[in-house]
C-alpha positions in Angstrom: 15.6 25.8 0.0 18.9 26.5 2.0 20.1 23.2 3.2 21.5 24.7 6.4 18.2 26.2 7.1 16.4 23.0 6.7 19.2 21.2 8.8 18.4 23.7 11.6 14.7 23.0 11.4 15.1 19.3 11.6 18.0 19.0 14.0 17.7 21.9 16.4 16.1 21.7 19.7 12.5 21.3 18.5 12.1 18.1 20.5 12.6 15.9 17.4 16.3 15.0 16.8 17.1 12.8 13.8 17.2 9.3 15.0 20.7 7.8 15.4 21.6 5.1 13.0 23.0 3.2 15.8 19.9 3.3 18.1 16.6 1.5 17.3 13.6 3.8 17.9 11.9 3.7 21.3 8.8 1.6 21.6 6.0 3.0 23.7 3.5 0.6 25.4 -0.1 0.7 24.5 -3.1 -1.3 25.3 -4.2 -1.0 21.6 -3.4 -4.0 19.2 0.0 -3.4 17.7 -1.4 -2.8 14.2 -3.3 0.3 15.2 -0.2 2.5 15.4 2.0 0.4 13.0 4.2 1.5 10.2 3.9 -1.2 7.5 6.7 -1.5 4.9 5.9 -3.3 1.6 8.7 -5.4 0.1 8.7 -6.6 -3.4 11.1 -9.4 -2.8 12.5 -9.7 -6.4 13.8 -6.1 -6.0 14.8 -5.8 -2.3 18.2 -7.5 -1.9 19.9 -10.3 -3.9 22.3 -12.5 -1.8 23.1 -15.3 -4.2 24.2 -13.2 -7.2 21.4 -14.3 -9.6 20.0 -10.8 -10.1 16.8 -11.5 -8.3 16.1 -10.6 -4.6 15.5 -13.2 -2.0 14.4 -14.0 1.5 17.8 -14.0 2.8 18.2 -10.5 1.4 15.3 -9.3 3.6 16.9 -11.0 6.6 20.2 -9.2 5.9 18.4 -5.8 5.8 16.3 -6.2 9.0 18.7 -3.9 10.9 18.1 -1.2 8.5 14.4 -1.6 8.8 14.5 -1.7 12.5 16.3 1.6 12.7 13.9 3.2 10.2 11.1 2.4 12.6 9.2 -0.4 10.7 6.8 -2.4 12.8 5.8 -4.9 10.1 6.8 -6.2 6.7 4.4 -7.0 4.0 6.2 -9.3 1.6 4.7 -9.5 -1.9 4.1 -13.2 -3.1 7.0 -15.6 -2.5 5.1 -18.8 -3.2 6.0 -21.0 -6.2 4.6 -19.6 -9.4 5.1 -19.7 -13.2 5.5 -16.0 -12.9 3.0 -14.8 -15.5 2.0 -12.1 -13.1 5.3 -12.2 -11.1 3.9 -14.3 -8.1 0.3 -13.3 -8.2 -0.3 -16.6 -10.1 0.3 -19.1 -7.3 0.9 -22.8 -8.1 1.5 -23.8 -4.5 0.2 -22.0 -1.5 2.2 -23.8 1.3 5.8 -23.6 -0.1 8.5 -21.0 -0.9 9.5 -20.4 -4.6 13.1 -21.7 -4.9 14.1 -18.4 -6.6 13.4 -16.7 -3.2 14.9 -19.4 -1.0 13.7 -22.3 1.2 11.3 -22.8 3.9 14.2 -22.7 6.4 15.1 -19.3 5.0 11.6 -18.2 5.7 11.6 -19.6 9.2 14.9 -17.8 9.9 13.5 -14.5 8.5 10.5 -14.8 10.9 12.8 -15.6 13.8 15.3 -12.8 13.1 12.4 -10.3 12.5 10.8 -11.3 15.8 14.0 -10.5 17.6 13.7 -6.9 16.3 10.1 -6.6 17.1 9.2 -6.7 13.4 6.3 -8.7 12.2 5.9 -10.6 8.8 2.7 -10.4 6.8 2.4 -12.4 3.6 0.5 -11.6 0.4 -2.3 -14.1 0.1 -3.7 -14.4 -3.4 -7.2 -15.7 -2.5 -9.2 -14.7 -5.5 -7.4 -16.9 -8.0 -4.7 -19.5 -8.5 -2.3 -20.2 -11.2 -3.5 -22.4 -14.1 -0.6 -24.7 -13.1 -1.9 -25.2 -9.6 -2.8 -28.9 -9.0 -6.3 -27.8 -8.1 -6.9 -26.3 -11.6 -5.0 -29.0 -13.4 -7.6 -31.4 -11.8 -10.6 -29.1 -12.4 -9.9 -28.8 -16.1 -9.3 -32.6 -16.7 -12.9 -33.5 -16.8 -16.4 -32.3 -16.1 -16.7 -35.0 -13.6 -13.6 -34.3 -11.5 -14.3 -33.7 -7.9 -12.5 -30.2 -8.2 -14.4 -29.2 -11.2 -16.6 -26.8 -9.1 -13.6 -25.3 -7.5 -13.3 -22.9 -10.4 -16.1 -21.2 -12.5 -17.0 -23.1 -15.7 -19.7 -22.4 -18.1 -20.8 -23.3 -21.6 -20.4 -20.7 -24.2 -23.4 -18.9 -25.9 -24.3 -17.9 -29.4 -23.7 -14.3 -30.4 -25.7 -12.2 -32.9 -23.8 -13.8 -35.8 -24.6 -17.2 -34.6 -21.0 -17.9 -33.5 -20.2 -19.6 -30.2 -18.6 -17.3 -27.8 -18.0 -16.6 -24.1 -20.8 -17.0 -21.6 -21.3 -13.2 -21.2 -19.5 -9.9 -21.9 -17.5 -9.8 -18.7 -14.1 -7.9 -19.1 -10.6 -8.9 -17.9 -8.6 -6.4 -15.9 -5.7 -7.0 -18.3 -7.8 -6.8 -21.5 -10.2 -8.8 -23.6 -12.8 -11.2 -22.4 -12.7 -12.6 -18.9 -13.5 -16.1 -20.3 -11.1 -18.6 -21.9 -12.3 -21.6 -23.9 -10.5 -24.8 -22.6 -10.4 -27.4 -25.3 -10.2 -30.4 -22.9 -13.9 -30.1 -22.0 -15.1 -27.5 -24.4 -16.2 -25.2 -21.7 -15.0 -21.6 -20.7 -13.5 -20.7 -17.3 -13.6 -17.3 -15.7 -10.6 -15.2 -15.0 -10.8 -11.5 -13.8 -7.1 -11.2 -14.5 -4.8 -13.0 -17.0 -6.1 -16.3 -18.5 -3.4 -18.0 -16.5 -5.1 -16.9 -13.3 -8.4 -18.7 -13.1 -10.8 -17.5 -10.4 -11.5 -19.8 -7.5 -15.1 -20.4 -6.8 -15.6 -19.2 -3.3 -19.3 -20.1 -3.4 -18.1 -23.7 -3.0 -17.6 -24.4 0.8 -14.7 -26.8 0.0 -12.8 -23.9 -1.7 -13.2 -21.6 1.4 -12.1 -24.5 3.6 -9.0 -25.1 1.7 -8.0 -21.5 1.4 -8.5 -20.9 5.2 -6.4 -24.0 5.7 -3.7 -22.5 3.7 -3.8 -19.4 5.8 -3.6 -21.4 9.0 -0.4 -23.1 7.6 1.4 -19.8 7.5 -0.2 -18.5 10.8 1.1 -21.6 12.5 4.6 -20.7 11.2 4.4 -17.4 12.9 3.2 -14.8 10.4 1.4 -11.9 11.8 -1.2 -11.7 9.1 -2.0 -11.3 5.5 -2.4 -8.7 2.9 -5.4 -10.1 0.9 -4.9 -9.5 -2.8 -7.9 -8.3 -4.8 -10.1 -9.4 -1.9 -13.1 -7.3 -3.2 -13.3 -9.5 -6.3 -13.7 -12.8 -4.4 -17.2 -13.5 -5.6 -19.1 -13.0 -8.9 -22.8 -12.5 -9.6 -24.1 -16.2 -9.8 -26.5 -15.3 -12.6 -23.6 -14.5 -14.9 -25.7 -11.9 -16.7 -24.2 -9.3 -19.0 -22.9 -6.0 -17.5 -23.3 -2.6 -18.8 -20.5 -1.1 -20.8 -18.3 1.6 -19.4 -18.8 5.0 -21.3 -16.7 8.1 -21.5 -18.2 11.7 -20.9 -19.5 11.7 -24.6 -21.3 8.4 -23.9 -19.0 6.3 -26.1 -18.1 2.8 -25.1 -14.6 2.7 -23.6 -12.2 0.0 -25.1 -9.1 -1.6 -23.7 -5.7 -2.1 -25.5 -7.1 -5.0 -27.4 -10.0 -3.1 -28.7 -12.5 -5.1 -26.6 -15.4 -3.1 -25.0 -14.9 -2.5 -21.2 -17.6 -3.3 -18.6 -18.5 -1.7 -15.3 -17.5 -4.6 -13.2 -20.5 -4.3 -10.8 -21.2 -8.0 -11.1 -17.6 -9.1 -10.5 -16.4 -6.7 -7.7 -17.5 -5.7 -4.2 -20.5 -8.2 -4.0 -22.2 -8.0 -0.5 -22.0 -11.8 0.0 -18.1 -11.4 0.3 -18.6 -9.9 3.7 -20.0 -13.3 5.1 -16.7 -14.9 3.9 -14.6 -12.2 5.5 -16.5 -12.5 8.9 -15.6 -16.3 9.0 -12.1 -15.5 8.0 -11.9 -13.0 10.8 -13.3 -15.3 13.3 -10.6 -17.9 12.4 -7.9 -15.1 12.8 -9.3 -14.1 16.2 -8.6 -17.7 17.5 -4.9 -17.0 17.2 -2.9 -15.1 19.8 -0.9 -12.0 19.1 -3.5 -9.8 17.4 -3.0 -11.2 13.9 -4.1 -8.8 11.3 -6.1 -8.9 8.0 -5.1 -6.1 5.5 -7.2 -5.8 2.5 -6.4 -4.6 -1.1 -9.7 -2.6 -1.4 -10.3 -0.3 -4.4 -13.7 1.1 -3.4 -15.9 3.9 -4.8 -16.4 5.8 -1.5 -15.9 5.7 2.2 -19.3 4.2 2.9 -18.2 1.0 1.0 -14.9 1.1 2.8 -16.6 1.1 6.1 -18.4 -2.1 5.3 -15.0 -3.9 4.9 -14.3 -3.1 8.6 -17.7 -4.7 9.4 -19.2 -1.2 10.1 -20.0 -0.7 13.7 -19.5 -4.4 14.5 -15.8 -4.2 13.6 -15.8 -7.9 12.8 -14.2 -8.1 9.3 -10.8 -6.7 8.2 -8.8 -4.8 10.7 -7.2 -2.6 8.0 -8.8 -2.5 4.6 -6.5 -0.1 2.5 -7.8 3.5 2.2 -6.6 4.0 -1.4 -8.9 7.2 -1.8 -6.6 9.4 0.3 -3.4 8.8 -1.6 -3.5 6.3 -4.5 -6.6 7.9 -6.1 -5.9 11.4 -5.1 -4.2 14.4 -6.8 -2.6 17.4 -5.3 -5.9 18.9 -4.8 -6.2 20.4 -1.2 -10.0 20.3 -1.2 -10.0 16.6 -2.0 -7.4 15.7 0.7 -9.3 17.7 3.3 -12.6 15.8 2.4 -11.0 12.4 2.2 -8.9 12.7 5.4 -12.0 13.9 7.2 -14.0 11.0 5.8 -11.4 8.5 7.0 -11.7 10.0 10.6 -15.5 10.5 10.8 -17.1 7.9 8.5 -15.6 4.6 9.7 -17.2 3.9 13.0 -14.0 4.8 14.7 -12.0 2.2 12.8 -8.2 2.8 12.3 -7.7 4.1 8.6 -4.8 2.5 6.7 -3.4 5.2 4.4 -1.6 4.0 1.2 0.2 6.2 -1.2 1.8 3.7 -3.7 2.8 0.2 -4.0 3.9 -2.4 -6.6 0.9 -1.6 -8.9 1.0 2.2 -8.6 3.5 4.8 -9.6 5.8 6.1 -6.9 5.4 9.4 -5.0 7.2 11.4 -7.8 3.9 11.1 -9.7 2.6 14.0 -7.6 5.9 15.9 -8.6 5.1 15.4 -12.3 1.6 16.5 -11.7 2.8 19.8 -10.2 5.5 20.3 -12.9 4.4 18.7 -16.1 6.1 15.7 -17.6 9.2 15.7 -15.2 9.7 16.1 -11.5 10.7 19.7 -10.7 12.8 21.3 -7.9 9.7 21.2 -5.6 9.7 17.3 -5.7 11.6 16.8 -2.4 9.3 19.2 -0.6 6.2 17.6 -2.1 7.4 14.3 -0.8 8.3 15.6 2.6 4.8 17.2 2.9 3.0 14.1 1.8 5.0 11.9 4.2 4.3 14.3 7.0 0.6 13.8 6.5 1.1 10.0 6.3 2.9 9.8 9.6 1.0 12.4 11.6 -2.5 11.3 10.7 -4.5 9.1 13.0 -3.9 6.1 10.9 -1.8 3.0 10.4 0.8 3.9 7.7 2.0 1.8 4.7 5.1 2.8 2.8 6.6 1.1 -0.2 10.3 0.1 -0.3 12.5 2.9 -1.4 10.0 5.7 -0.8 11.9 6.7 2.3 14.9 7.6 0.2 13.0 9.0 -2.7 13.2 6.4 -5.3 11.3 7.4 -8.5 9.1 5.8 -11.1 11.5 4.4 -13.7 11.1 5.4 -17.4 10.9 1.8 -18.5 8.7 -0.1 -21.1 5.2 1.4 -21.7 4.1 -2.1 -23.0 0.8 -2.8 -21.0 2.0 -6.2 -19.7 5.2 -4.6 -18.3 4.0 -1.1 -17.3 4.2 -1.9 -13.7 7.9 -2.6 -13.8 8.3 1.2 -13.5 7.7 1.1 -9.7 9.4 -2.4 -9.1 13.1 -1.4 -9.8 15.8 -2.8 -7.5 16.3 -1.0 -4.1 19.1 1.5 -4.1 21.4 0.7 -1.2 24.8 2.2 -2.3 26.5 4.3 -4.9 28.3 1.2 -6.1 27.6 -1.2 -9.0 24.0 -2.2 -9.2 23.3 0.0 -6.1 24.3 -2.7 -3.7 21.3 -4.7 -4.7 23.1 -7.6 -6.5 26.7 -8.6 -7.6 25.1 -10.0 -10.9 26.1 -8.6 -14.3 22.4 -8.2 -15.1 19.5 -7.7 -12.6 16.0 -8.8 -13.4 15.1 -5.0 -13.8 17.8 -2.5 -14.4 18.8 -0.2 -11.5 17.7 3.3 -12.0 20.3 5.8 -13.2 19.9 8.1 -10.2 21.2 5.4 -7.8 24.5 7.1 -7.2 22.8 10.1 -5.3 19.6 8.3 -4.3 20.6 5.6 -2.0 20.6 4.5 1.7 24.4 4.9 2.1 24.5 8.4 1.0 21.4 9.5 2.8 22.1 7.9 6.1 25.1 10.3 6.6 23.2 13.3 5.4 21.1 15.0 8.2 18.8 16.9 5.7 18.2 13.8 3.4 14.8 12.4 2.8 15.8 9.4 4.8 16.6 11.6 7.8 13.3 13.3 7.4 11.3 10.1 7.4 13.3 8.6 10.3 12.4 11.9 12.3 8.7 11.6 11.4 8.5 8.0 12.3 10.3 8.7 15.6 8.0 11.5 16.3 4.9 9.3 15.7 6.2 6.6 18.0 7.4 8.8 20.9 4.7 11.6 20.9 1.7 10.6 23.0 -0.7 12.9 21.0 0.2 11.3 17.6 -0.2 7.8 19.2 -3.5 8.4 21.0 -5.2 11.7 19.7 -8.2 12.1 17.5 -8.1 14.0 14.4 -10.1 17.0 13.1 -9.8 19.3 10.2 -8.5 22.7 11.1 -9.8 25.8 9.2 -6.7 27.7 8.1 -9.0 30.1 6.1 -7.2 29.2 2.9 -8.3 26.8 0.2 -4.7 25.8 -0.7 -4.0 24.5 2.8 -4.8 21.0 4.4 -4.7 21.4 8.1 -5.8 19.3 11.1 -5.3 19.0 14.7 -4.6 15.8 16.9 -5.9 16.1 20.4 -5.5 13.8 23.3 -5.1 14.0 27.2 -1.4 14.9 26.6 -2.4 18.1 24.6 -3.1 19.2 21.1 -0.9 19.1 18.0 -1.5 21.0 14.7 -0.4 20.1 11.2 -0.5 22.7 8.4 0.4 21.8 4.9 0.6 24.0 1.7 -0.7 22.0 -1.3 0.3 24.8 -3.9 3.5 25.9 -5.7 3.2 29.4 -4.3 3.6 30.7 -0.6 0.4 30.7 1.4 -0.7 32.2 4.8 -2.4 29.9 7.2 -4.7 31.6 9.8 -4.1 30.2 13.2 -6.3 32.7 15.1 -8.6 29.8 15.9 -6.0 28.7 18.5 -7.3 31.4 20.7 -5.2 32.2 23.8 -2.5 29.7 22.9 0.9 29.6 21.2 2.2 27.0 18.9 5.8 25.4 19.4 7.4 24.0 16.3 8.2 20.2 16.2 9.1 19.7 12.6 8.8 21.6 9.4 10.4 21.3 5.9 11.3 25.0 6.1 12.5 27.4 8.6 9.5 29.4 10.0 10.0 33.0 11.0 9.8 32.0 14.6 9.6 28.6 16.2 6.9 29.8 18.6 3.9 31.6 17.1 2.1 33.7 19.8 0.1 36.5 18.0 -3.5 35.3 18.1 -4.4 37.5 15.0 -1.2 36.3 13.1 -1.0 34.0 10.2 1.8 31.5 9.6 3.6 31.7 6.2 3.9 28.4 4.4 6.2 28.1 1.5 5.4 26.1 -1.6 4.6 22.6 -0.4 5.6 23.5 3.1 4.6 21.5 6.2 4.5 22.8 9.8 3.9 20.4 12.7 3.7 22.0 16.1 2.3 21.6 19.6 -0.3 24.0 21.0 0.9 25.5 24.3 -1.5 26.7 26.8 
């Protein structure tokens, strides 16, 4: 694409100027809770900004970058776990729920972060790991000390059973997400404990009321310190089937049992995930949250099989559970398949009892947006990659949904070609934030950072992109500004628009203020979008990642040409 043509498209008088780096985006008033229109920004604290030179990001680093986040248009920050941890799973094995890990700073640093963020109208969400603790947590140390300890039933302990060869083995065939059996024999008492994840992450027994009370108390501790809510890690695995019966094995299309990297057979997980009784716990959790002022919010990590199951996590028509369970089907579990995107976007708008969807494309557990580029061009991202990212981000910010972005997506950070070892495979999406073209990308002054900075940092970084009006950063700022200032995007409903082309995903947003149309081309070839359905009207361009033949389309019988991975956002004029 001609850079000057794109510059004209973004900056010219199409009512969406690039936001100034010196002016925070305007805030529109709304009677809705703040989170309904929010842009959430996930920060992996180890990788965002290091201020003490140890090669690891810290809380003071987040505070130092609040002005950047304010100007980007972020409403809330979700911080991945910053609690004390042995770091077997980099913070998702918590050894103390009401403290800050020294590698990230102090409680005073955290309080200052909350205070400085509040000044900038940015809210802080913490990552609450409720399903399990670290095996070094005092609760588990007590639990494993003896069968008679008061905290024994805070975790899930069982005797082993004899296998077909007469050998003692785990209580059942349940499978760990990270490979092998989900049970580990503890020699202290001769019983097995259950862990859905690593052996160092024993599952808490949420069927014990004392555990529920203790965990809700931990959440209150942080709510009282001013956090706006929590992202609940692995919340759909909170309970297990009490009968502890064996599960069926997962099978491939040929009927063969699937095995993990250790060679262990993999099970379906139906007795360890998404059990209906979890919803009783979530309703009680929501009731506690509603007792706090300020529209505190519960965001859930929910990997669910379909939209009907997702609706249950909102509480269905009652709307009394999570405000924002993550809709991972639209982005995380989707490919560049236009038919799938049309279906899943429509499901999110029509099958959730009017609840606000939360669209998610990537995070610390899933490859970055360049995975779509690899999908379109084989093993490596092609020249179309920036267009694909612009198109997908256009959908993210123009849909009737809250939006979640992962740090660095706004500048086009890519999935790193790091170790393929199973235990480190997620490092690929956790590399340090790229701030400048200087050493270590401005992330740290250390000689060695906890993960290496990506090689493309000299071109892909905030400093370079914030002065380039056609950069990906400029595109995202403009989209977020449009979303914030346009009454139709704030308040309008969403309906699929039939563009008479299977390669196009299109929808309208309609409100009292008018109608807006979004047209996207999911293919690598030019496509024609039929807009004759907008009978008697014209369409005025707001934003596009290409230069249309004319900013206003008036011919009722005409089609609008979309280049490969093009997106057109326009208002419908009477």
